[in-house]
C-alpha positions as CSV (number, residue, x, y, z in Angstrom):
1,X,0.0,0.0,0.0
2,X,2.9,2.4,0.5
3,X,3.6,2.4,-3.2
4,X,-0.1,2.8,-4.2
5,X,0.3,6.6,-4.1
6,X,3.3,8.8,-4.7
7,X,3.7,12.5,-5.1
8,X,6.7,14.3,-6.6
9,X,7.3,18.0,-7.1
10,X,9.0,18.9,-10.4
11,X,9.4,22.6,-11.1
12,X,5.9,24.1,-10.7
13,X,4.0,20.9,-11.0
14,X,2.9,18.0,-8.8
15,X,3.3,14.6,-10.3
16,X,0.9,12.1,-8.8
17,X,1.2,8.4,-9.4
18,X,-1.6,6.1,-8.4
19,X,-1.7,2.3,-8.7
20,X,-4.6,1.3,-10.9
21,X,-5.6,-1.4,-8.4
22,X,-6.1,1.3,-5.7
23,X,-8.9,3.4,-7.3
24,X,-11.0,3.1,-10.5
25,X,-10.9,5.4,-13.4
26,X,-14.4,6.9,-12.9
27,X,-13.5,8.0,-9.4
28,X,-10.2,9.5,-10.5
29,X,-12.0,11.5,-13.3
30,X,-14.6,12.8,-10.8
31,X,-11.8,13.8,-8.5
32,X,-9.9,15.6,-11.2
33,X,-13.1,17.4,-12.2
34,X,-13.6,18.5,-8.6
35,X,-10.0,19.8,-8.5
36,X,-10.7,21.8,-11.7
37,X,-13.9,23.2,-10.3
38,X,-12.2,24.2,-7.1
39,X,-9.5,26.0,-9.1
40,X,-12.0,27.8,-11.2
41,X,-14.0,28.8,-8.1
42,X,-10.9,30.4,-6.5
43,X,-10.3,32.5,-9.7
44,X,-13.7,34.0,-9.5
45,X,-13.7,37.2,-7.4
46,X,-17.1,37.4,-5.7
47,X,-17.8,39.9,-3.0
48,X,-20.0,39.3,0.0
49,X,-23.1,40.4,-1.9
50,X,-23.2,37.0,-3.6
51,X,-24.1,35.4,-0.3
52,X,-27.0,37.9,0.0
53,X,-28.2,37.0,-3.5
54,X,-28.1,33.3,-2.6
55,X,-30.1,33.8,0.5
56,X,-32.7,35.8,-1.5
57,X,-32.9,33.1,-4.1
58,X,-33.5,30.4,-1.4
59,X,-36.0,32.5,0.4
60,X,-38.0,33.2,-2.8
61,X,-37.9,29.5,-3.7
62,X,-39.1,28.5,-0.3
63,X,-42.0,30.9,-0.4
64,X,-43.1,29.6,-3.8
65,X,-42.7,25.9,-3.0
66,X,-43.3,25.4,0.8
67,X,-47.0,24.5,0.3
68,X,-45.9,21.6,-2.0
69,X,-43.6,20.2,0.7
70,X,-45.5,20.9,3.9
71,X,-49.1,20.1,4.4
72,X,-51.1,23.0,5.8
73,X,-52.3,22.5,9.4
74,X,-56.0,22.1,9.6
């Protein structure tokens, strides 16, 4: 298991080696996509107003849909 994963640093890159028996390709592709999304999210420069917008969206959605999810009390 020690050799299942290895990490090397070469110049400005990380080189990762993973034994094929350790994880399957689908998992690795999902992990790589997640790393890419995290990288892209860090590049976006949102200010705090984005959180307010998110709260407004959730609040509006809840007001429109709460009757579908919760039975009114009789």
